N, C-alpha and C positions, 0 to 999 in steps of 0.2 A: 329371418332374412327379409330384407326390404323388398316390397312387391316392385319397386322399380328395376331391381336387378334380376328379379326372377322371370324367366321366359315362360310365356304362357304355352301349355301344351294342352292341345285338344282332348276333351274327354273320349273315352272308348265308348262307342255306342253299344247298347245291349243288342245282342244278335237274336234275330228271331229265325223261324224256320225257312223263310223265303231266301233265295240265293243272293238277292241284292243286299239284304240286311246282313247276311254273312260275310259277303265280300266287304263291305263297308267296315265291319267290326274287325276282321282279319287285316285290311289295309291300315286301319288305325293302330293295331297292335304292332305291325311290321314297322310303321314309322316311329312309334315310341322306342321299340327295341333298338333301331338303327341310331336314333338320337342318343339314347343312354349309353350304347356300346361304342360311341364314338365313330361309327361308320359314315356319319353325315352330321351336318350341323356344326356348331363351334365346339372347341374343346371344353369350354366353360359350361356346357350343357351335358357333358357326358357324366356317367356315374363313376364314383371313385370305388375301387375294389380293394379287399384285404391285401391282395398281392401289390397293388399300388402303394399302399401304406408301408408294406414290408420294403419294397423297393426304394421308398424315400427314407428308410430308416426311422420311421415314426412308431412302428410296432415291431415286435419280434414274431417270426413265424409260429413260435410255440404259443403266443398269446391269441392266435386266431381261434375263435370258438369252434368246437367240433360239431355243434348243432346250433341252428338259428331258429328262433321262434319260440 
């Protein structure tokens, strides 16, 4: 994918034991999850799920892997 079309997402900082560091890391995780789940941002930045592919008729439900990774 061309970099001009990819929206930059901030890196998630490494959390340390201090509360400020933990809060920053959790806030970054929250922002990323909200972007990917389509709760905020643009539709083009949200993740596509297997259920989305089934709904669009691009795959059959039986073709969804039972285990990932």
